[in-house]
N, C-alpha and C positions, 0 to 999 in steps of 0.2 A: 477311418481307413488306416490299417496298420501297414507300414512300409516294410514288408518282409522279404523283398527281393534283393536287398543289399544296396548300400549307398552308391556303389559304382554303377550298377544298373540303373538306379534312379537318376543319377546325373546324366548318363548317356541318353536315357529316354527324354528327360526334360530338355536337354539341349536340342535333341532332334525335334521335339514337339514344337518349340518356338525359338528359333535361333535369331537370325538377322531380320530386321525389319527395315527407316531413316531416321544482265537483262538485255534481252534482244528485242527485235521487232517481231511481233506475232505474225506467223505466216498462215495462210489458209491451208487446211488439209483437204485431201481429196477422198471422197467416199467411194466405195466400190459401186460400180454401175448397176449391179444386181445383187440381191441378197444371196448369201451362201446357201440358204435353204432352197431357193429356187434353182440354183445351180445343181444341188444334190438331186433334186427331184427330176431334173432333166437328164442327169448323168453327164459327166465330163470326161474328155480325153485330154489329159495334160502331159502327154508324152513329149519329152524334150524340154519341159519347163522344170524349174528347180526352186526350192526354198532353202534359205539359210536361217537356222534357228540357234540363237545363243541360249545355252543352259548352263547351270552349275552342276557340280558333281552329284549332288543329292537328287536332283530332278531328272538327270539325263536318262536313267533306265526307263522311267515312266513315259517320257516323251518319245523315246525310241520305239516303244511298243505301238503308240499311236501313229508314229511316222511310218512304221512298217506296213500297217493296214492302209494308210493313205497312199503309199507308193504302189501297193498291189492293186488298189481299186481305181486309181486315177492315172497311173503311168508316170506321175511326177517323181522327182528325186528330192529327198530331204537331206540336207547336210546339217548335222548337229555339231556345233562348235562349243566345246566345254571351256568356260571361263570362271575365274574367281568371282563370287557374287559381288564382292566389294568393288570390283572393277567395272561392272556392267553399266552403271549409270554414267560414269564419266566417259567410258569408251563409246557408248551409244550417242551421247551428246556430241562428241568430237568427230565420229566417223560417219554418221548418217548424212550430214550436209555434204560430205565429199563423195557420197555414193558408195562408200566402202563398207558400210554397216550391214547388219543382217536384215532379213525380211521381218523376223519376229524375235523378240527377246523376252525373257522372264524379267520381273522386276518388282519393286515395291510401289504401292499406289501413291505414296507421298513424293515420288519423283515426278508425278504427272504435271504439276504446275510448271516446272522447268521445261519439261518435254513439250508442252503446248506452247509456252512462251517462245521457245526456240524453233517451233515448227517441225519437230522431228517425229511426231506420231500421227497416225491416221485414226479415224474412227473405226469402231469394231461392231459387227452385227452379232448379237448374242443368239440369234436364231430361234428355232422352235422351242428350245429348252430354256429360254430366258427366265421363265417363272421358277425354274429350279434353283436359281441363285438367290442367296439371302439378299434382302433389300439393302442392308447396310453395306454389303460388298459391292453391289451395283452403284450405290450412291458414292462410294469411295473412288470409283473409276469414272465418275461423271464430272465433267468440267464444262461450265457454261451451257448446261443442258445436253451435252453430247457425251456419248459413251466412248471412251478411248482405251479400254482394256477389257480382257476377259479374266475375271477373278477366279481363283481356285482355292485360296485359303485365307483365314483371318486370324487375328490374335487380339487379346484384350486382357486386362487385369480383372480380378474378382476378389470377393471376400473369402478368406481362408480361415476356418475356425477349428479350434482344438475340441474334438468331439468328446474327449474324456472330461473336459471342463464344462462345456456348454451344450453338448448334444449336437444333433445334426440339423435341427430346424433352422431355417433361414430367418434372421431377425427382420421384421418389417420396416423398422425405422432405426435411425442412429440411437435414439434414446433407449429403445428396446435392447439394442446390441450392448450399449454401455451398461445397462442395468444387469443383463445376463452375465457380462464380464465381471462386474463387481460382485455379484452373487456367487460366482465360481470360486472366489478366494484367490485368484491369480494375482501376482504382484501388480500387473497392469491389465486392465480390462481390454485395452486396445493399443496397438502400436502401428505406426506407419513410417515408412522411409521418407525423410525430408531431404535426403542427400546432405545431411548435416546442416550447416548454416547456409548452404547454397540454395536450398529450396527445391521442390520437385512438383511443379504444377501438373506434370503428367500423371503421377500417382494420385494426386489430390483431386484430379479432374472430375471423377464421378460424383464426389461430394459437392463440388462447385456447380455442376450442371443440375443437381437436385434443387438448387436455388433459382434455376432459370437464368443462368449467367454464362452462356456459351462464349468461347474465345472469339469467334467471329460470327456474324449474322449469316444465316443461310437463306437463300431464295431459290425455289424450284429445285431443291436437292443439291445445289452448289453453294460453296462458300463465297461470300463477298469479302472485300477488304475492310469492311466496316467492323470495328471492334465491338463485340457484343457483350462484354462482361462489365460494362459500366452501369450507371444508374442505380436504382433502388435494389435490384436483384444482386448486383455486384457488391454493393455496400452491405447487404444482409449477409452475404457469404463472408466478407471481410470481418464483420462483427463476430460471426460464428468462429472463424479462425482465432480471433482474440479470446473469445469466451472459453475455448477449449485449449488455448495455448499455455505457454509457460507461466504467465501471470494470472491465468484462469484455472480451469480444471486440471490442466497439465497432461491431457491425453495426447496432445501434439507437442513435439519437442524437437528443437534443432540439434539435440545431442544424438538423435537417432539417424544413422546412415544405413545404407543397404545391408552391410554385414551385421551391424548391431541389431537391426530389426529382425533379421532372419535368425540370429542366435537367440534372441528373446523368445521368439515364437517356438523354435525347435526345442528349447529347454523347458517349455511349459510355463514360463514367467509371464507370457502374454496370451490372452484368450483368443483374440481375433487380430488379424492383420489384413492388409490389402496388398496383393502381389500378383505377379504373372506366373505362367507355367514354368518359365525359366528358373524360378526359385524353388521348385519342388525338390530338387536335389539337395537342398539345405534342410529339408524337413523329414529326414529319415528316422528320427527318434520320437515322432509324435503321430498320433492318430488325427486325421484331419478330414474335413469336408469342404468342398468349394461351392459357394453360392453367389448370386449377384450381390453387388454392394447395396446396402440399405440406404434409404433416402434420409438426408439430414435436413433438407429444406422444404420438403413436401412434394417435390416433383420427382420424376424418375431419375435415378442416379445412373447417368450414361457415361461409361468410360470411353476413351479413345479406342477406336478399332483400327488396327493396321491390316492391310490386305496385300497378299501376293497375287500377281496378275501376269498376263501375257500382253505385250504391246506389239502393234504392227507399225513398221517404219513408214513415214510419209513418203520416203523415196523408193519404196519397194516397187519394182517393175511388175510384180505379180500380186498386187494387193487383193484382188478378187480371190486368187488361189490361197493366199494367206488366210483370208477370212473363211474360206471353205475348210481349211485344215482345222482352224480353231473351233468353228461352229459345229462341225459334224464329226470331228475326230478327237477333240479335246473336251468339248462340252457334252460328254457322254458319261453315264454312270461308270462304265468300265475304265475310262481314262482318268476320271476324277478319283476313283478308288485306287488306281495305280499310283497316282500322284500322292495320295495320302499314305499308302503303304511304303512308298519310297522315302517320304519325308513327312512323318505324322504331325501335321499342323491342324488347327481347327478347320474343318471343311467349310468352304463357301458355297457348296453345292449340296442339295438335300439328298438323303439316301445313302451317303457314304457310311460304311460300317467302321466304327471306331473301336469295336470291342477288343481288337487285338492289342490295344495300347496297354502299357503297364498299369495305368490308372484310368480306366474308362469312365468311372464316376467323376473323376476330376475333370476330364474333358467335357463331360456333360455340363458341369458347373461353369466352366469357362465359356462354353458355347452359349449358355443361358445369359451370361453376362454380356457377351458380344452381341447377342440378339437385341439387347436393350441399349446398346451403345451407339456411338456416332463415329463416322470416319474421322481420323485425324486429318486436319486440313492439308490439302496438297498444294494450296496456292503459295506462290513465292513469298508472300508477306509473313508466312508462319515462321520463317527463319529469324525474323526480327523480334519475335514475341518472347522467347524463352528467358533471356537475361533480365528483362524488365519484370516479367511475371514471377519468375522464381524468386528474385530478390525481394519483391514486395511481400510475397507470402512468408518468406523467412523472417523479415522484419516484424511483421504483424504477430507471428507465432512467438517471437521473442519479447513482444510487449509494446511495439510501436503503436501509435494511434491508428486504429484500423481503417476508419473512413478516410482520413487525410492521406494515409500511406497508399491506400488502394486508388483513390482518385488521382493522386500524383502519378502513379504508375500508368493509369489510363491516359492522362494528359501527355506524359512523356512518350508513351508508345504510339499514340495517335500522331504526334508531331513527327516521330521518326518515320512512320509509314507514309506520311504526306510529304516528307522532305525528300 
């Protein structure tokens, strides 16, 4: 894929494609007394009732269109309050308990753990169009078996390959990819951001999951607080990090940070890399193709998937009406298309036309990667993982004993979570 539209346009499109993503006593949330689909079938008169919806600048035009139809058909009033995306999480947590928050807010799925723990969100009915949502998106907004959000977009990293060097075919395995990269004559067959010596478990995660070592154990579609990356599977991944690290094959290096990684790929010195859509603006000088990440450990390489969603406040006085709005006015092909057109992220809803994007083929590749991914855990315990996890990976890549270093990380992390 030749980037012929100019780097400024590429950057703008890439930023729009995927921009932002991320202890109290648990309170019971109240479910609507009837499903929104039942309400729609019966017809409702909501004259005199109102909903307040928090949106950011990008999504406001799309939500306005759905709100206008909702107002016309129900008699209700919808007030859209535009807020900075970065303020939504903290403002929702602080204002909902006081009764001053909105009925609905947009947000990221990894806020859900804190929202449920603090009792500020209600369950959501996905309605008759529930099957139109991608399963990974639904899983992302599910907590303890309950659905707490209506997803509308996803994001995930994927394999990006220089087609002039290695063609467009997706490598089936890590070994196949490395061999193709070596045969290409590139300085490096593969490069990946490790955040320098900090470590980057997020970018390395699809390779880790291909060994069957998830960060947390899942039950019934929800994450538990049990660390899942220990045992033989975790040790096998740690050994793989070592084998491919600085004292092994050298394909993984703590000298590679985000900017260095992207420069190597863009200059043709690296045949393959793993990155997200947000990096496409750095690849203006190279022909590329986006494919799912190949397996290194024999199982599916499942990246973290981030999801953008709509939440309903647990303190909303019109929870049924809020669900009616989401189920029958947001969960529609027209509204989901409008959301994509306003802020082109990977759709969480089938049938959205992405052909208007600067790189529609790239979107297809990232979508394929997301489809085999897993939601980033939204449980509060995830916040404690990064420092232990990243540091252990970095040490192993630099040459530390893989099994001892990995197992010490598991022990220390487990103790921190239990403490």
